[in-house]
N, C-alpha and C positions, 0 to 999 in steps of 0.2 A: 513495539513491533517485534523486538527480540524474543518475546515469549511465544511467538508463532513460528519462529525459525529454528532450524537445527544448528545452524552456524550463526555466530553473533555478527550482527551488522555493525560495521564501523566505516570510517571515512575512506578506507582503502577499497571497500567493496560496495559502495553505494550505487554503482552502475551495474553490478552483477545481477543476473537474472534471479529474481526472488524464488523461483522454483528450484534453482540450483542451491539456494540457501535453505531449502526445506519447506517453503510455503506451498502447501497443497490446496486443493479446492475448498475443503472445509475451513482450513485456517484463513483462507482469503475472505470467506464470508464473515467469519468471526472478526477479523481485522477490519473489514469494511464497516461492520456494525459499531465496533468500538470507536473508529475514527468519526463516524457520523455523530455518535453521541458526544464524544469529547469535544468536537469542534462545532457542534450544532449546525451541521450541513447535511445535505442529502445528495448523494451521487445520482445524477440523471441516468436513466437506462442506457443512453448512448455511450456513457463512460464506463459501463460495466463490461470491459473488454480485457483480453490478455495484455494488451499494450499498457493499460492503466496500471496493472500490477506487475509489469515487467521488471521494474527496479524501484528501489526506494526513492531515488532521485525523481523518477517519473511520477510516482505516486504522490510525493509531497509537493511537486510542482502543481499537480491537479488540485490538491487540497488547498493550496495557496490561492489558486484562481477561484475556487468555489467560495473561499472566505473573502474574496475581493481584495486581496493584498497585492 
């Protein structure tokens, strides 16, 4: 995920808004595609919201749910 951010993601800022860390709309799409491929999941349309990409904690929580973990 850090390759899509201007500021490095770490344990201290996992709740910080990803936009504040430099994730723009194009990077969000690239990140989404990489996550779908890496974890063999598909984000349903109803999860393609700003809230999903609001923080890394929120995003990984959704990935875990989609993986059934």
